[in-house]
C-alpha atoms as a printed R data frame, in Angstrom:
    type eleno elety resid chain resno       x       y       z
1   ATOM     1    CA   UNK     A     1  11.929 -19.090  -3.182
2   ATOM     2    CA   UNK     A     2  14.115 -16.173  -3.828
3   ATOM     3    CA   UNK     A     3  16.428 -15.454  -0.690
4   ATOM     4    CA   UNK     A     4  15.299 -12.726  -0.134
5   ATOM     5    CA   UNK     A     5  16.694 -11.893   3.237
6   ATOM     6    CA   UNK     A     6  20.566 -12.100   1.718
7   ATOM     7    CA   UNK     A     7  19.651 -10.150  -1.659
8   ATOM     8    CA   UNK     A     8  21.322  -6.362  -1.873
9   ATOM     9    CA   UNK     A     9  17.561  -5.142  -2.597
10  ATOM    10    CA   UNK     A    10  16.934  -6.623   1.571
11  ATOM    11    CA   UNK     A    11  20.354  -4.966   2.378
12  ATOM    12    CA   UNK     A    12  19.403  -1.323   1.289
13  ATOM    13    CA   UNK     A    13  15.372  -1.167   2.017
14  ATOM    14    CA   UNK     A    14  17.011  -2.520   6.078
15  ATOM    15    CA   UNK     A    15  18.886   0.750   5.143
16  ATOM    16    CA   UNK     A    16  16.369   2.780   4.397
17  ATOM    17    CA   UNK     A    17  14.531   1.869   7.149
18  ATOM    18    CA   UNK     A    18  16.266   2.073   9.408
19  ATOM    19    CA   UNK     A    19  17.354   5.295   8.450
20  ATOM    20    CA   UNK     A    20  13.938   7.347   7.302
21  ATOM    21    CA   UNK     A    21  11.878   6.151  10.465
22  ATOM    22    CA   UNK     A    22  11.352   6.622  14.648
23  ATOM    23    CA   UNK     A    23  12.020   3.090  16.467
24  ATOM    24    CA   UNK     A    24   8.390   1.981  16.919
25  ATOM    25    CA   UNK     A    25   8.218   2.245  13.100
26  ATOM    26    CA   UNK     A    26  11.042   0.320  12.278
27  ATOM    27    CA   UNK     A    27  10.389  -2.274  14.192
28  ATOM    28    CA   UNK     A    28   6.179  -2.588  12.981
29  ATOM    29    CA   UNK     A    29   8.304  -2.042   9.364
30  ATOM    30    CA   UNK     A    30  10.276  -4.998  10.080
31  ATOM    31    CA   UNK     A    31   7.846  -7.232  11.598
32  ATOM    32    CA   UNK     A    32   5.309  -6.749   8.791
33  ATOM    33    CA   UNK     A    33   7.985  -7.539   6.056
34  ATOM    34    CA   UNK     A    34   9.005 -11.297   8.036
35  ATOM    35    CA   UNK     A    35   5.082 -11.941   8.103
36  ATOM    36    CA   UNK     A    36   5.232 -10.932   4.622
37  ATOM    37    CA   UNK     A    37   7.498 -13.754   3.835
38  ATOM    38    CA   UNK     A    38   6.231 -16.426   6.156
39  ATOM    39    CA   UNK     A    39   2.735 -16.500   5.329
40  ATOM    40    CA   UNK     A    40   3.098 -16.439   1.280
41  ATOM    41    CA   UNK     A    41   5.122 -19.570   1.882
42  ATOM    42    CA   UNK     A    42   0.654 -20.760   2.027
43  ATOM    43    CA   UNK     A    43  -0.986 -18.101   0.836
44  ATOM    44    CA   UNK     A    44   0.146 -15.957  -2.453
45  ATOM    45    CA   UNK     A    45   0.511 -12.402  -1.095
46  ATOM    46    CA   UNK     A    46   2.461 -11.977  -3.344
47  ATOM    47    CA   UNK     A    47   4.378 -12.968  -6.640
48  ATOM    48    CA   UNK     A    48   7.182 -16.172  -5.615
49  ATOM    49    CA   UNK     A    49   8.600 -16.079  -9.316
50  ATOM    50    CA   UNK     A    50   9.460 -12.400  -8.556
51  ATOM    51    CA   UNK     A    51   9.038 -12.450  -4.951
52  ATOM    52    CA   UNK     A    52  12.153  -9.226  -4.676
53  ATOM    53    CA   UNK     A    53   9.823  -7.216  -5.945
54  ATOM    54    CA   UNK     A    54   7.861  -7.090  -2.434
55  ATOM    55    CA   UNK     A    55  10.627  -4.662  -1.230
56  ATOM    56    CA   UNK     A    56   9.907  -1.995  -4.724
57  ATOM    57    CA   UNK     A    57   5.963  -2.394  -3.533
58  ATOM    58    CA   UNK     A    58   6.760  -1.624   0.371
59  ATOM    59    CA   UNK     A    59   8.512   0.798  -0.548
60  ATOM    60    CA   UNK     A    60   5.931   2.572  -2.718
61  ATOM    61    CA   UNK     A    61   3.566   1.895  -0.142
62  ATOM    62    CA   UNK     A    62   5.592   4.097   2.022
63  ATOM    63    CA   UNK     A    63   6.455   6.769   0.470
64  ATOM    64    CA   UNK     A    64   2.900   7.445  -1.104
65  ATOM    65    CA   UNK     A    65   1.531   7.048   2.189
66  ATOM    66    CA   UNK     A    66   4.056   9.981   2.827
67  ATOM    67    CA   UNK     A    67   2.856  11.574   0.244
68  ATOM    68    CA   UNK     A    68  -0.224  12.428   2.090
69  ATOM    69    CA   UNK     A    69   0.977  13.376   5.246
70  ATOM    70    CA   UNK     A    70   0.461  17.110   5.699
71  ATOM    71    CA   UNK     A    71  -3.540  16.533   4.563
72  ATOM    72    CA   UNK     A    72  -4.197  13.491   6.989
73  ATOM    73    CA   UNK     A    73  -2.553  16.241   9.806
74  ATOM    74    CA   UNK     A    74  -4.647  18.944   7.909
75  ATOM    75    CA   UNK     A    75  -8.452  17.261   7.977
76  ATOM    76    CA   UNK     A    76  -9.925  14.461  10.210
77  ATOM    77    CA   UNK     A    77 -10.194  11.626   7.180
78  ATOM    78    CA   UNK     A    78  -9.165   8.270   7.668
79  ATOM    79    CA   UNK     A    79  -8.787   5.463   4.933
80  ATOM    80    CA   UNK     A    80 -10.304   3.095   3.085
81  ATOM    81    CA   UNK     A    81  -7.692   0.443   1.034
82  ATOM    82    CA   UNK     A    82 -10.062  -1.508  -0.991
83  ATOM    83    CA   UNK     A    83  -9.373  -4.873  -2.463
84  ATOM    84    CA   UNK     A    84  -6.242  -4.674   0.027
85  ATOM    85    CA   UNK     A    85  -4.852  -7.930  -0.391
86  ATOM    86    CA   UNK     A    86  -1.406  -8.423   1.680
87  ATOM    87    CA   UNK     A    87  -2.123  -5.336   3.723
88  ATOM    88    CA   UNK     A    88  -0.071  -2.611   0.810
89  ATOM    89    CA   UNK     A    89  -0.719  -0.168   1.276
90  ATOM    90    CA   UNK     A    90  -3.486   0.576   4.094
91  ATOM    91    CA   UNK     A    91  -1.094  -1.390   6.611
92  ATOM    92    CA   UNK     A    92   1.847   1.248   6.229
93  ATOM    93    CA   UNK     A    93  -0.869   4.032   6.543
94  ATOM    94    CA   UNK     A    94  -1.485   2.855  10.052
95  ATOM    95    CA   UNK     A    95   1.834   2.290  11.165
96  ATOM    96    CA   UNK     A    96   2.485   5.758  10.233
97  ATOM    97    CA   UNK     A    97  -0.559   7.177  11.126
98  ATOM    98    CA   UNK     A    98  -1.606   5.663  14.715
99  ATOM    99    CA   UNK     A    99  -4.660   8.767  15.125
100 ATOM   100    CA   UNK     A   100  -6.310   7.648  11.767
101 ATOM   101    CA   UNK     A   101  -8.779   4.261  11.312
102 ATOM   102    CA   UNK     A   102  -7.839   2.411   8.761
103 ATOM   103    CA   UNK     A   103 -10.031   0.170   6.956
104 ATOM   104    CA   UNK     A   104  -8.759  -2.997   4.541
105 ATOM   105    CA   UNK     A   105 -12.135  -4.671   2.779
106 ATOM   106    CA   UNK     A   106 -10.158  -8.018   1.453
107 ATOM   107    CA   UNK     A   107 -13.164 -10.374  -0.204
108 ATOM   108    CA   UNK     A   108 -10.561 -13.724  -0.351
109 ATOM   109    CA   UNK     A   109 -11.013 -15.323   2.940
110 ATOM   110    CA   UNK     A   110  -7.389 -16.396   3.280
111 ATOM   111    CA   UNK     A   111  -6.215 -12.735   3.273
112 ATOM   112    CA   UNK     A   112  -8.703 -11.416   5.401
113 ATOM   113    CA   UNK     A   113  -7.051 -13.897   7.686
114 ATOM   114    CA   UNK     A   114  -3.970 -13.684   7.668
115 ATOM   115    CA   UNK     A   115  -5.022  -9.749   7.812
116 ATOM   116    CA   UNK     A   116  -6.790  -9.980  11.059
117 ATOM   117    CA   UNK     A   117  -3.217 -11.957  12.731
118 ATOM   118    CA   UNK     A   118  -1.576  -9.258  11.507
119 ATOM   119    CA   UNK     A   119  -3.452  -6.415  13.359
120 ATOM   120    CA   UNK     A   120  -3.155  -8.944  16.441
121 ATOM   121    CA   UNK     A   121   0.452  -9.462  15.954
122 ATOM   122    CA   UNK     A   122   1.327  -5.356  15.448
123 ATOM   123    CA   UNK     A   123  -1.350  -4.295  18.104
124 ATOM   124    CA   UNK     A   124  -2.785  -2.179  15.190
125 ATOM   125    CA   UNK     A   125  -5.908  -0.845  17.279
126 ATOM   126    CA   UNK     A   126  -6.768   1.670  14.042
127 ATOM   127    CA   UNK     A   127  -6.808  -1.061  11.788
128 ATOM   128    CA   UNK     A   128  -9.808  -2.475  10.557
129 ATOM   129    CA   UNK     A   129 -10.753  -5.619   8.183
130 ATOM   130    CA   UNK     A   130 -13.987  -6.442   6.358
131 ATOM   131    CA   UNK     A   131 -13.923  -9.381   4.918
132 ATOM   132    CA   UNK     A   132 -15.746  -8.344   2.113
133 ATOM   133    CA   UNK     A   133 -16.158  -6.611  -1.305
134 ATOM   134    CA   UNK     A   134 -16.527  -2.961  -0.760
135 ATOM   135    CA   UNK     A   135 -19.896  -0.954  -1.335
136 ATOM   136    CA   UNK     A   136 -21.186   1.890  -1.694
137 ATOM   137    CA   UNK     A   137 -22.483   1.353   1.710
138 ATOM   138    CA   UNK     A   138 -19.402   1.906   3.766
139 ATOM   139    CA   UNK     A   139 -18.214   5.136   2.526
140 ATOM   140    CA   UNK     A   140 -18.887   8.052   4.359
141 ATOM   141    CA   UNK     A   141 -17.807  11.407   3.903
142 ATOM   142    CA   UNK     A   142 -14.261  12.053   6.510
143 ATOM   143    CA   UNK     A   143 -12.548   8.744   4.537
144 ATOM   144    CA   UNK     A   144 -11.479   8.475   0.980
145 ATOM   145    CA   UNK     A   145  -9.514   5.384  -0.823
146 ATOM   146    CA   UNK     A   146  -6.412   3.752  -1.889
147 ATOM   147    CA   UNK     A   147  -6.885   1.878  -4.384
148 ATOM   148    CA   UNK     A   148  -3.818  -0.739  -5.051
149 ATOM   149    CA   UNK     A   149  -4.312  -4.155  -5.601
150 ATOM   150    CA   UNK     A   150  -7.135  -3.860  -7.237
151 ATOM   151    CA   UNK     A   151  -8.452  -4.408 -11.261
152 ATOM   152    CA   UNK     A   152  -8.825  -0.983 -13.174
153 ATOM   153    CA   UNK     A   153 -10.885  -3.461 -15.621
154 ATOM   154    CA   UNK     A   154 -12.872  -4.842 -12.655
155 ATOM   155    CA   UNK     A   155 -13.369  -1.789 -10.879
156 ATOM   156    CA   UNK     A   156 -16.857  -0.835 -10.353
157 ATOM   157    CA   UNK     A   157 -18.830   2.031 -10.969
158 ATOM   158    CA   UNK     A   158 -19.456   3.758  -7.770
159 ATOM   159    CA   UNK     A   159 -15.242   4.225  -7.150
160 ATOM   160    CA   UNK     A   160 -15.182   5.921 -10.109
161 ATOM   161    CA   UNK     A   161 -17.601   8.241  -8.947
162 ATOM   162    CA   UNK     A   162 -15.436   8.824  -6.006
163 ATOM   163    CA   UNK     A   163 -12.303   9.021  -8.156
164 ATOM   164    CA   UNK     A   164 -13.864  11.735  -9.938
165 ATOM   165    CA   UNK     A   165 -15.796  13.546  -6.157
166 ATOM   166    CA   UNK     A   166 -11.102  13.425  -5.574
167 ATOM   167    CA   UNK     A   167 -12.385  11.369  -3.067
168 ATOM   168    CA   UNK     A   168 -10.059   8.590  -4.113
169 ATOM   169    CA   UNK     A   169  -6.629   7.757  -4.288
170 ATOM   170    CA   UNK     A   170  -5.115   5.440  -7.068
171 ATOM   171    CA   UNK     A   171  -1.584   3.654  -6.765
172 ATOM   172    CA   UNK     A   172  -1.378   2.419 -10.335
173 ATOM   173    CA   UNK     A   173   0.763  -0.428 -11.884
174 ATOM   174    CA   UNK     A   174   1.541   1.594 -14.169
175 ATOM   175    CA   UNK     A   175   2.855   5.713 -14.830
176 ATOM   176    CA   UNK     A   176  -0.178   7.979 -14.936
177 ATOM   177    CA   UNK     A   177  -1.719   8.854 -18.858
178 ATOM   178    CA   UNK     A   178  -0.104   5.306 -20.020
179 ATOM   179    CA   UNK     A   179  -2.952   3.805 -21.867
180 ATOM   180    CA   UNK     A   180  -3.391   0.962 -19.411
181 ATOM   181    CA   UNK     A   181  -4.325   3.725 -16.750
182 ATOM   182    CA   UNK     A   182  -8.141   4.094 -17.326
183 ATOM   183    CA   UNK     A   183  -7.814   6.604 -14.399
184 ATOM   184    CA   UNK     A   184  -5.273   9.372 -15.991
185 ATOM   185    CA   UNK     A   185  -7.591  11.500 -16.844
186 ATOM   186    CA   UNK     A   186  -9.106  11.917 -12.998
187 ATOM   187    CA   UNK     A   187  -6.073  11.158 -11.029
188 ATOM   188    CA   UNK     A   188  -3.747  14.248 -12.551
189 ATOM   189    CA   UNK     A   189  -5.795  17.457 -10.980
190 ATOM   190    CA   UNK     A   190  -5.587  15.383  -7.939
191 ATOM   191    CA   UNK     A   191  -1.772  13.786  -7.114
192 ATOM   192    CA   UNK     A   192   0.171  12.042  -9.583
193 ATOM   193    CA   UNK     A   193   1.252   9.718  -6.581
194 ATOM   194    CA   UNK     A   194   2.978   7.030  -8.887
195 ATOM   195    CA   UNK     A   195   5.291   9.572 -10.600
196 ATOM   196    CA   UNK     A   196   5.914  10.826  -7.216
197 ATOM   197    CA   UNK     A   197   6.860   7.098  -6.144
198 ATOM   198    CA   UNK     A   198   9.715   6.651  -8.838
199 ATOM   199    CA   UNK     A   199  10.861   9.243  -8.127
200 ATOM   200    CA   UNK     A   200  11.228   9.473  -4.723
201 ATOM   201    CA   UNK     A   201  12.323   6.064  -4.425
202 ATOM   202    CA   UNK     A   202  15.672   6.283  -7.433
203 ATOM   203    CA   UNK     A   203  16.391   9.841  -4.641
204 ATOM   204    CA   UNK     A   204  16.561   6.859  -1.213
205 ATOM   205    CA   UNK     A   205  18.702   4.609  -3.032
206 ATOM   206    CA   UNK     A   206  21.172   5.907  -5.584
207 ATOM   207    CA   UNK     A   207  20.534   2.255  -7.212
208 ATOM   208    CA   UNK     A   208  18.000   3.142 -10.478
209 ATOM   209    CA   UNK     A   209  19.824  -0.215 -12.261
210 ATOM   210    CA   UNK     A   210  18.911  -2.164  -9.025
211 ATOM   211    CA   UNK     A   211  15.154  -2.200 -10.263
212 ATOM   212    CA   UNK     A   212  15.050  -1.997 -14.000
213 ATOM   213    CA   UNK     A   213  16.079  -5.856 -13.984
214 ATOM   214    CA   UNK     A   214  12.827  -6.213 -12.090
């Protein structure tokens, strides 16, 4: 397996975390990252063939979550992360915004066990894990939904309805407007999240070639 923690990508990642965040957040980010690396040996939390991609996804989640800072300060909304998998970006929201409730929905038992362990190890009292598939019954007006690890072609119609109502934010694997992104028409009036993430990440790294080969 690729030795992530001796790579130049990790060194830059470490520099960004230590420069832009508070001591407690830094501690939790690194604990979380270390757990992802350790438990990926036995649970498929991220791809092992291109394992350094987890650094990129981690940063995507951080910068995407920061996009909502003003919004969360002005509202009493909490967060639901559907198909949470390895916890990105839901756990990042939990670390950055300890005053809100974050619910992770993960139907696969092994990943749900990992998320519960993560909650205990990081002492994230505002984080709750549901080992079940998300449905309308779990949605309340004071929540908004985050989607990242959800295949857009298998998504339930009820989620699409939340997107139409501007109650759902999609961390896309594609740039908004690309043919594969079926949410483009709904997302453009809400947040161009993916474009924001790419722009901010590249500004901080100032080494765009670092990511292009991935």
